[in-house]
VMD Tcl script that draws the C-alpha trace (Angstrom):
set ca {
  {14.62 -24.68 17.81}
  {17.59 -22.84 19.33}
  {17.56 -19.05 18.96}
  {20.97 -17.85 17.76}
  {22.65 -14.53 16.93}
  {21.78 -15.10 13.28}
  {18.09 -15.23 14.14}
  {18.48 -11.95 16.02}
  {20.17 -10.31 13.01}
  {17.47 -11.61 10.67}
  {14.79 -10.05 12.89}
  {16.59 -6.69 13.18}
  {14.17 -4.65 10.99}
  {11.20 -5.81 13.08}
  {13.06 -5.43 16.39}
  {14.24 -1.90 15.53}
  {10.70 -0.91 14.52}
  {9.29 -2.31 17.78}
  {12.03 -0.55 19.79}
  {11.07 2.71 18.03}
  {7.44 2.16 19.08}
  {8.50 1.75 22.73}
  {10.79 4.82 22.62}
  {8.09 6.99 21.00}
  {5.53 5.79 23.55}
  {7.84 6.65 26.48}
  {8.71 10.02 24.92}
  {5.02 10.89 24.62}
  {4.43 9.86 28.25}
  {7.38 11.96 29.42}
  {6.66 15.12 27.41}
  {4.43 15.87 24.45}
  {6.46 17.51 21.70}
  {5.41 17.24 18.06}
  {8.88 17.69 16.50}
  {10.57 15.30 18.95}
  {8.02 12.58 18.26}
  {8.43 13.11 14.50}
  {12.22 13.04 14.79}
  {12.27 9.83 16.84}
  {9.89 8.13 14.38}
  {12.01 9.13 11.37}
  {15.27 8.01 13.03}
  {13.74 4.66 14.03}
  {12.35 3.97 10.55}
  {15.66 4.88 8.91}
  {17.53 2.56 11.28}
  {15.03 -0.21 10.49}
  {15.65 0.32 6.77}
  {19.43 0.18 7.22}
  {19.12 -2.96 9.38}
  {17.73 -4.84 6.36}
  {21.30 -5.00 4.99}
  {22.75 -7.19 7.80}
  {19.51 -9.22 7.76}
  {20.13 -9.99 4.08}
  {23.55 -11.48 4.92}
  {22.00 -14.25 7.02}
  {18.97 -14.77 4.74}
  {17.24 -17.04 3.93}
  {16.58 -18.04 7.52}
  {13.54 -19.54 9.23}
  {13.40 -17.52 12.44}
  {10.47 -19.46 13.85}
  {7.95 -21.74 12.12}
  {5.89 -18.55 11.69}
  {8.41 -16.26 9.99}
  {10.83 -16.69 7.09}
  {13.33 -13.87 6.54}
  {14.50 -14.22 2.94}
  {15.29 -11.89 0.04}
  {11.61 -11.75 -0.90}
  {10.63 -10.63 2.61}
  {13.54 -8.16 2.79}
  {12.45 -6.43 -0.43}
  {8.89 -5.96 0.76}
  {10.05 -4.95 4.25}
  {12.05 -2.18 2.57}
  {9.00 -1.14 0.54}
  {6.74 -1.06 3.63}
  {9.29 0.89 5.69}
  {9.99 3.39 2.89}
  {6.24 3.94 2.38}
  {5.75 4.41 6.14}
  {8.65 6.86 6.31}
  {7.11 8.95 3.53}
  {3.70 8.88 5.25}
  {5.26 9.94 8.59}
  {6.80 12.92 6.78}
  {3.39 13.78 5.31}
  {1.79 13.49 8.77}
  {4.29 16.06 10.07}
  {3.24 18.50 7.34}
  {-0.45 17.69 7.81}
  {-0.41 18.30 11.56}
  {1.13 21.74 11.20}
  {4.86 21.14 10.72}
  {7.31 22.41 13.33}
  {4.80 24.69 15.05}
  {2.04 22.08 15.20}
  {-0.48 24.89 14.89}
  {-3.73 24.29 13.11}
  {-4.59 20.88 14.56}
  {-6.99 20.99 17.54}
  {-6.19 17.64 19.18}
  {-3.18 15.59 20.32}
  {-0.78 14.96 17.46}
  {1.81 12.56 18.83}
  {-0.31 9.39 18.96}
  {-0.69 9.46 15.18}
  {3.00 8.56 14.81}
  {2.64 5.78 17.37}
  {-0.30 4.21 15.53}
  {1.39 4.29 12.12}
  {4.57 2.70 13.58}
  {2.46 -0.10 15.11}
  {0.80 -0.68 11.75}
  {4.19 -0.76 10.00}
  {5.37 -3.45 12.47}
  {2.32 -5.51 11.45}
  {3.30 -5.07 7.81}
  {6.82 -6.39 8.52}
  {5.38 -9.50 10.19}
  {3.00 -10.00 7.29}
  {5.61 -9.92 4.50}
  {7.78 -12.50 6.27}
  {4.91 -14.81 7.29}
  {5.05 -18.41 6.04}
  {2.42 -19.72 8.44}
  {-1.28 -18.92 8.82}
  {-0.80 -17.87 12.46}
  {1.92 -15.42 11.39}
  {-0.34 -14.15 8.62}
  {-3.21 -13.47 11.04}
  {-1.03 -11.82 13.71}
  {0.58 -9.57 11.10}
  {-2.72 -8.69 9.46}
  {-4.40 -7.71 12.71}
  {-1.38 -5.74 13.94}
  {-1.45 -3.94 10.58}
  {-5.22 -3.32 10.58}
  {-6.19 -2.43 14.17}
  {-4.09 0.78 14.42}
  {-5.57 1.90 11.07}
  {-9.04 2.05 12.67}
  {-7.74 4.80 14.94}
  {-5.74 6.47 12.16}
  {-8.73 6.70 9.82}
  {-10.89 8.30 12.55}
  {-8.06 10.49 13.88}
  {-9.57 13.75 12.59}
  {-12.29 13.48 15.27}
  {-13.67 16.95 14.49}
  {-14.57 15.79 10.97}
  {-17.72 13.64 10.93}
  {-16.60 12.01 7.66}
  {-13.43 10.80 9.37}
  {-15.36 9.27 12.28}
  {-17.81 7.63 9.87}
  {-14.95 6.23 7.78}
  {-13.23 4.83 10.90}
  {-16.36 3.03 12.10}
  {-17.13 1.74 8.61}
  {-13.61 0.40 8.13}
  {-13.57 -1.21 11.58}
  {-16.90 -3.06 11.11}
  {-16.14 -4.26 7.59}
  {-12.54 -5.16 8.42}
  {-13.78 -7.29 11.33}
  {-16.10 -9.11 8.91}
  {-13.17 -9.70 6.54}
  {-11.05 -11.05 9.40}
  {-13.89 -13.42 10.38}
  {-13.92 -14.91 6.87}
  {-10.13 -15.20 6.97}
  {-10.18 -17.06 10.31}
  {-12.94 -19.42 9.23}
  {-11.00 -20.22 6.06}
  {-7.88 -20.95 8.13}
  {-9.89 -23.28 10.38}
  {-11.14 -25.25 7.37}
  {-7.62 -25.52 5.92}
  {-6.28 -26.74 9.27}
  {-9.11 -29.31 9.51}
  {-8.12 -30.59 6.08}
  {-4.29 -30.56 6.30}
  {-3.57 -30.68 10.05}
  {-0.98 -27.92 9.58}
  {-0.94 -24.12 9.34}
  {2.29 -23.89 7.35}
  {1.81 -22.47 3.83}
  {3.81 -25.27 2.22}
  {1.79 -28.04 3.91}
  {-1.74 -26.74 3.33}
  {-3.78 -29.38 1.52}
  {-0.65 -31.42 0.89}
  {-2.73 -34.59 1.07}
  {-4.75 -33.55 -1.98}
  {-5.81 -30.25 -3.50}
  {-9.23 -31.50 -4.62}
  {-10.61 -31.60 -1.06}
  {-13.84 -29.65 -0.61}
  {-12.62 -28.36 2.78}
  {-9.42 -27.10 1.19}
  {-11.29 -25.31 -1.60}
  {-13.74 -23.72 0.84}
  {-10.90 -22.66 3.13}
  {-8.89 -20.99 0.36}
  {-12.08 -19.34 -0.97}
  {-12.93 -17.85 2.44}
  {-9.35 -16.70 2.99}
  {-9.46 -15.04 -0.41}
  {-12.56 -13.07 0.68}
  {-10.68 -11.74 3.74}
  {-7.58 -10.78 1.76}
  {-9.63 -9.34 -1.15}
  {-11.33 -7.02 1.34}
  {-7.97 -5.65 2.50}
  {-6.91 -5.17 -1.15}
  {-10.24 -3.54 -2.19}
  {-10.89 -6.08 -4.93}
  {-14.39 -6.23 -6.47}
  {-16.90 -7.17 -5.03}
  {-15.28 -6.43 -1.64}
  {-14.40 -2.85 -2.55}
  {-17.39 -0.81 -1.35}
  {-15.59 0.59 1.73}
  {-12.69 2.02 -0.27}
  {-13.93 5.39 -1.63}
  {-15.70 6.34 1.61}
  {-12.72 5.45 3.80}
  {-10.23 7.19 1.49}
  {-12.40 10.32 1.47}
  {-12.95 10.38 5.24}
  {-9.42 9.46 6.34}
  {-6.80 12.21 6.81}
  {-4.77 12.46 3.58}
  {-1.52 10.91 4.98}
  {-3.52 8.00 6.42}
  {-5.20 7.42 3.05}
  {-1.67 7.41 1.57}
  {-0.56 4.74 4.07}
  {-3.70 2.69 3.45}
  {-3.13 2.81 -0.33}
  {0.58 1.99 -0.20}
  {2.33 0.27 2.74}
  {-0.83 -1.49 3.98}
  {-1.79 -2.96 0.61}
  {1.80 -3.85 -0.32}
  {2.11 -5.98 2.84}
  {-1.18 -7.81 2.16}
  {-0.36 -8.45 -1.51}
  {3.12 -9.74 -0.59}
  {1.69 -12.36 1.77}
  {-0.96 -13.30 -0.80}
  {1.81 -13.81 -3.38}
  {3.83 -15.98 -0.98}
  {0.75 -18.04 -0.10}
  {-0.14 -18.43 -3.79}
  {3.38 -19.53 -4.72}
  {4.05 -21.91 -1.80}
  {0.74 -23.54 -0.92}
  {-0.46 -26.69 -2.73}
  {-4.01 -25.59 -1.85}
  {-3.79 -22.76 -4.41}
  {-2.71 -25.04 -7.24}
  {-6.22 -25.85 -8.46}
  {-7.38 -24.34 -11.77}
  {-10.65 -23.19 -10.17}
  {-8.78 -20.55 -8.15}
  {-7.25 -19.05 -11.28}
  {-10.71 -18.86 -12.86}
  {-12.10 -17.11 -9.78}
  {-9.18 -14.67 -9.64}
  {-9.64 -13.96 -13.37}
  {-13.25 -12.91 -12.79}
  {-12.24 -10.77 -9.79}
  {-9.39 -9.16 -11.76}
  {-11.56 -8.25 -14.78}
  {-14.33 -6.92 -12.51}
  {-11.83 -4.87 -10.45}
  {-10.22 -3.36 -13.55}
  {-13.51 -2.41 -15.22}
  {-15.49 -1.33 -12.13}
  {-12.56 0.59 -10.66}
  {-11.92 2.58 -13.81}
  {-15.57 3.15 -14.78}
  {-16.54 4.38 -11.30}
  {-13.47 6.65 -11.16}
  {-14.80 8.41 -14.31}
  {-17.66 10.08 -12.42}
  {-15.73 11.23 -9.34}
  {-15.30 14.91 -8.49}
  {-13.26 14.18 -5.37}
  {-9.56 13.41 -5.82}
  {-9.33 11.03 -2.85}
  {-12.36 9.04 -4.04}
  {-10.90 9.01 -7.55}
  {-7.61 7.63 -6.21}
  {-9.58 5.07 -4.18}
  {-11.33 3.69 -7.27}
  {-8.05 3.93 -9.17}
  {-6.38 1.69 -6.54}
  {-9.10 -0.93 -7.09}
  {-8.16 -1.00 -10.77}
  {-4.41 -1.10 -10.06}
  {-4.71 -4.18 -7.86}
  {-6.83 -5.71 -10.61}
  {-3.83 -5.20 -12.91}
  {-1.58 -6.85 -10.30}
  {-3.83 -9.92 -10.24}
  {-2.89 -10.47 -13.91}
  {0.71 -11.12 -12.83}
  {-0.42 -13.16 -9.81}
  {-2.50 -15.44 -12.05}
  {0.40 -15.75 -14.52}
  {2.46 -16.99 -11.53}
  {5.54 -18.06 -13.53}
  {8.42 -16.61 -15.51}
  {8.34 -12.83 -15.24}
  {5.27 -12.75 -12.97}
  {6.85 -12.45 -9.50}
  {9.40 -9.93 -10.77}
  {6.61 -7.95 -12.47}
  {4.70 -7.72 -9.18}
  {7.82 -6.43 -7.38}
  {8.39 -3.72 -10.01}
  {4.71 -2.74 -10.22}
  {4.26 -2.41 -6.46}
  {7.36 -0.22 -6.18}
  {6.14 2.14 -8.92}
  {2.58 2.15 -7.55}
  {3.79 3.07 -4.04}
  {5.89 5.89 -5.45}
  {3.11 7.45 -7.51}
  {0.38 7.03 -4.89}
  {2.57 8.69 -2.26}
  {3.13 11.60 -4.63}
  {-0.57 12.04 -5.42}
  {-1.71 11.86 -1.79}
  {1.26 14.03 -0.82}
  {-0.06 16.92 -2.93}
  {-3.50 16.57 -1.31}
  {-1.79 16.60 2.12}
  {0.15 19.80 1.45}
  {-3.00 21.49 0.11}
  {-5.03 20.53 3.18}
  {-5.45 22.32 6.49}
  {-7.07 19.90 8.98}
  {-8.49 22.67 11.15}
  {-10.85 23.65 8.30}
  {-12.83 20.47 9.08}
  {-11.94 18.51 5.95}
  {-9.16 17.91 3.46}
  {-8.72 19.86 0.25}
  {-9.90 17.00 -1.99}
  {-12.68 18.42 -4.19}
  {-11.53 18.64 -7.81}
  {-12.76 22.24 -8.26}
  {-10.38 23.35 -5.47}
  {-7.46 22.52 -7.76}
  {-8.62 24.75 -10.62}
  {-5.83 27.02 -11.80}
  {-3.33 25.66 -9.27}
  {-0.61 25.89 -11.93}
  {-0.76 29.68 -11.92}
  {-0.27 29.85 -8.14}
  {1.88 26.81 -7.24}
  {3.54 25.69 -10.51}
  {6.03 23.24 -8.95}
  {3.34 21.53 -6.89}
  {1.26 21.25 -10.06}
  {4.25 19.67 -11.84}
  {4.46 17.03 -9.08}
  {0.75 16.13 -9.37}
  {1.01 16.08 -13.18}
  {3.91 13.59 -13.08}
  {1.94 11.42 -10.62}
  {-1.18 11.39 -12.84}
  {0.89 10.51 -15.92}
  {2.58 7.71 -13.97}
  {-0.72 6.29 -12.69}
  {-2.00 6.37 -16.27}
  {1.07 4.40 -17.38}
  {2.37 7.02 -19.83}
  {5.94 6.37 -21.14}
  {8.87 8.12 -19.41}
  {7.23 7.63 -16.00}
  {7.70 4.85 -13.43}
  {4.08 3.69 -13.88}
  {4.77 2.76 -17.52}
  {7.60 0.43 -16.49}
  {5.37 -1.35 -13.95}
  {2.50 -1.77 -16.39}
  {4.88 -2.97 -19.13}
  {6.16 -5.79 -16.90}
  {2.65 -6.87 -15.91}
  {1.63 -6.98 -19.59}
  {4.80 -8.94 -20.41}
  {3.95 -11.50 -17.68}
  {0.38 -11.80 -19.07}
  {1.64 -12.29 -22.64}
  {4.15 -14.92 -21.46}
  {1.29 -16.92 -19.89}
  {-1.23 -16.27 -22.70}
  {-3.82 -14.55 -20.49}
  {-5.49 -12.77 -23.41}
  {-8.86 -12.00 -21.74}
  {-7.11 -10.43 -18.80}
  {-4.80 -8.44 -21.05}
  {-7.81 -7.20 -23.02}
  {-9.39 -5.97 -19.78}
  {-6.10 -4.37 -18.75}
  {-5.76 -2.45 -22.03}
  {-9.40 -1.35 -21.94}
  {-9.11 -0.29 -18.29}
  {-5.91 1.65 -19.00}
  {-7.61 3.47 -21.88}
  {-10.52 4.49 -19.59}
  {-8.04 5.51 -16.90}
  {-6.22 7.95 -19.19}
  {-9.44 10.02 -19.43}
  {-9.91 10.71 -15.73}
  {-6.21 11.19 -15.03}
  {-6.04 13.75 -17.84}
  {-9.19 15.38 -16.43}
  {-7.36 16.05 -13.16}
  {-4.36 17.43 -15.07}
  {-6.47 19.75 -17.25}
  {-8.25 21.10 -14.13}
  {-4.89 22.26 -12.76}
  {-4.50 24.69 -15.68}
  {-8.06 26.07 -15.82}
  {-8.81 29.52 -14.47}
  {-12.25 30.54 -13.29}
  {-12.90 34.07 -11.97}
  {-14.17 34.59 -8.42}
  {-13.40 31.00 -7.45}
  {-12.46 30.36 -3.82}
  {-8.79 29.41 -3.89}
  {-6.99 26.74 -1.90}
  {-3.23 26.78 -1.88}
  {-0.36 24.96 -0.26}
  {1.86 27.12 1.96}
  {4.05 29.53 -0.01}
  {7.31 27.86 1.10}
  {5.98 24.28 0.94}
  {9.04 23.02 -1.00}
  {11.44 24.08 1.79}
  {9.85 21.86 4.45}
  {10.22 18.12 5.11}
  {6.96 17.13 3.38}
  {7.68 19.25 0.31}
  {11.26 18.02 -0.05}
  {10.06 14.42 0.20}
  {7.37 15.13 -2.42}
  {9.83 16.66 -4.88}
  {12.15 13.66 -4.37}
  {9.26 11.24 -5.08}
  {8.32 13.11 -8.28}
  {11.95 13.14 -9.45}
  {12.28 9.40 -8.70}
  {9.04 8.64 -10.60}
  {10.49 10.40 -13.64}
  {14.03 9.00 -13.34}
  {12.79 5.40 -12.98}
  {10.58 5.93 -16.05}
  {13.58 7.06 -18.11}
  {16.18 4.72 -16.57}
  {14.49 1.81 -14.72}
  {17.55 -0.47 -14.65}
  {18.46 0.14 -10.95}
  {14.94 -0.90 -9.87}
  {15.00 -3.95 -12.18}
  {18.40 -4.99 -10.81}
  {17.16 -4.58 -7.24}
  {14.09 -6.73 -7.88}
  {16.13 -9.36 -9.70}
  {18.91 -9.58 -7.08}
  {16.45 -9.58 -4.21}
  {15.55 -13.14 -5.13}
  {11.91 -12.47 -6.00}
  {12.29 -14.68 -9.04}
  {13.50 -17.58 -6.89}
  {10.16 -17.71 -5.08}
  {8.43 -18.84 -8.26}
  {10.91 -21.64 -8.89}
}
mol new
graphics top color blue
foreach p $ca { graphics top sphere $p radius 0.5 }
foreach p [lrange $ca 0 end-1] q [lrange $ca 1 end] { graphics top cylinder $p $q radius 0.2 }
display resetview
């Protein structure tokens, strides 16, 4: 296949991101400077976001047999890049802002690792071939091992990094073995040709089942979820934010494309298996979140439940389903970034751990009222309360479930949401409690005047505005061609 200018334009977001990685790497080698590294990373990510617009003009275009740049891929590329940009801003605040004081080790490599991971996410959301899927997934995952263990002076961070690396390698092994079985059956690695000869093949079913294990691990779906709370707790707060948002969005996007395009996923047995996984994820995630006294662990279990909700739309697979997933992932990214952003601004890495124990947030309202307002909006949105972005996402998922008559799944979703309201409200109530002689943890006095604080206030405002007036997001999802994927 001849490589033309159009192919180059279609690949611009990925090329710009990779160019940013090279520039940041050279800048670090030349002179270590925290603010310069941050500035270069932000400029590169913004340019990559803008470059999606010319890429859309030549889409849909098969760049190679591995990658398909279409409206679907462009939407999720934008979501991954926006999530990464927010996390880079949080990293800047976490590592001590402009001064860089308070962090005992090298700071610049953290930006390099997160940019590498973002490049993997861009490959993943445009993959239409199992080789592209595996390359993207590994490029996404390997830098995260280092990111999770980046706070080397914190033994929980090192433990979380080792745990994630070992378990992620096991998940990748299942994924590769599943791909080998699918190739043995179909003689092709293209999504659209998997099991084209017949979906009832035992090899095909085993292959899809093993691939599902690998992808379910990355998405923290029950019963492959055990790493999630420990890794979220041990990872630095901005890294946990990236893991919960951009990383999972990329994996779910490729799972959706695989599910929609591959004949191997057409069997009814897969829907039955996903139904069991979805119900278990919703119930286990919410029930285990009830007993958590650590905000990062609570958000970890909450993410298990949220991806259980998303499986409802994945199983529905027609009508509103693909659009519902696009809306839900956008609202989930927004609210998760806000919640982890508050934890980031409250944390000082030099203390040896993040400010993530629930008691440390007691009475925060009386000391940092605006920061409390941000966390309150995020909790309401995660709970799916009306007038927040989270409500719009949950409404669309329920609508997709009703359209397909998935009543058992909808029952689990409603029950899980009811349980979720309790622990989200528990966090909110804690913010207003006052206890005498309690050791206080606060964000910096002028937190709202710095890059991380401004970004956080913008996220909170967006979560509220989209809850009141969601039409711009709905138009974006509709015009991005997500619906066309299901047809």
